[in-house]
N, C-alpha and C positions, 0 to 999 in steps of 0.2 A: 658174701664175703666177709672175711674177718680180718681185722687191723689190730695193730698194737702201735702205741705211742712211746717212743723212746727219746726222752730229753736227755741231752749230753751237756754236762757242764758241773764242775766241782762246785761252782758258786751256788747251785740249786741245792746241792746235797748238804752244803754248810749253812743254808738257811739265808744267805745273802740277798737272794732274789726268790720272789714266789713265782712257781710254775702255772702262770695263767693261761700259757699256750695250750696245754692239755685240756682244759675246760672248753676253750674255744673250738680246738680241733675235733673234740668228742662231740660237741652239738652239731658241728658241720657235717660230720661223717654220719651221725644219726638222721639228719635230714636227707642224705644221699642214700640211706637204707644199708649202711656199712656198719656191721657191728664192732664195737671196740672191745677186745677182750682184756687187754692190760694197759696200763700206764706205767712207765718205770723211768727211773732216773738213774744214770750212770755218771760217774765222775770222769774227768778227762784222763782216761787210761786206756791205751791200746788194747791189752789183754782182756780187759773186762768188756770193752766194747764188742770185741770179735766173739767173745764168749757169748754175750746177750743177743747178738745178731743171729748166732747159730740156733740158739734156743727160740727165739721168736718164731722162726720159720718151721719149728716142729709143731706149731700151734695155729699159725696165722698165715694168710695170703699177701698182707700187705704191712709194711714197716715204714712208719713215718717217724723220721728223726728230726728233732729240732735242736739247733745249736751246733757249735763246732764247725762253722763254715768260714769263719773270720781269718784275719791275717796273722794271728799269733801262733807260737809254737805248740800250745796246748789245744788248738782248734784241730781235731784229728778226724772228725767224722767223715768227711768227704774222702780222705786218703784211706781210712780203715774199710769203709763200705765198698770202695772201688777195688781194694785188695780181695775183699769177700768174694765179690762178683766177678773178679778177673778183668776188670776194665782199666784201660789206660786214661789218665787224665790229661785232657787237652784244654788249650785256651778257648773260651768262648769269645770270638771277636767283638760282639756287640758289647758284652760286658767290659772287655779291656778298653774299648772307646769310650764307655760311660765313665770308667774309672780315671782315664786320661783328662777327660773334660772336667771331672769333678775336682782333681788336684790342680789343674791349671787355673779354673775359674776360682777357686779358693786361695790361690797363691800359697798352696803348700807343697813341701817336698814330699814326694811318693817314694817310700822305700821298697826295696825289692819284695819284701814279705807281703805287701798288699796285692801283689799279683796272684796269690794263692787264691783269693777270693774269685778270680774269673776262670778257675779251672772247673771243668765238668767232665762227665764220662764221655769217652768217645763215641758210644752207641746210644747216649741218653739223650734226654730232652732238656735243654737249658731253660730255666724259669727266671726271667728277667726280674730284676729287683727295682721297683719304682721308687722306693723310699730309702735305699741304701746300696751298698756295694757287692755284697756277697751273693752270688748267683746260686739259685736253688736248682736242683735236679730230680727229674723223674726218669726211672729206669725200670724196664719190664723184662723179665725172663720168662720162659714158658710156664713157670710155677709160682712166680712170685713178683711183686711190685714193691718199688723202693721210692719213696719221697723224702728227699732232704731239703729241708727249710731252715732259714736262718733263726738264730735264738730271739732277737729284740721282737717284741710283740707288734711294734710299729712297722717293722719289716715283713714278719710272719704273715699277719692278718691280711694285708693287701694282696701278697704273694698267693696265698691259699685261694682267695676270692677271685682274684683275676686268672690266676695261672693253673693252680692245682685242681680246683673245683671242677672246671670244664674236662680236664683230663679223667679224674675220678668219675665223672658221671658216665663216661663211656666204658668204664671198666666191667 
């Protein structure tokens, strides 16, 4: 199997943060016997993200996206990949309940945009987030696999180890 890692975030392109996720994921995939063909960084831009996804599947079987699952307007990954694969986004009820509890216990006001973090592909597998609010997604077609993970390493690493690794082991 061949995989590519696509980090989504203008903050990475600008050098505001270092992409340590790619190193972590590459090492984990190697342990699973999955070859990493490329690592790429894309800014928060719909057209470039769609173009990159199309190009990736000319070479690889698995796309691993990191970042862009949050609540802000520039967090586009989930919506763009859903568009690419023709999947409707639906609310993950467990993630929704986790979010309500988080805001209630923290005595914070939850704005509507936070609900974007609980959306998953209708026919995908929701990956719970033990250390944050953005739900990850695994989705499989007949010819390709998509793994969407949150950008913060403190969320990505536990989600990969606890949720994604067991799924990828069966691929």
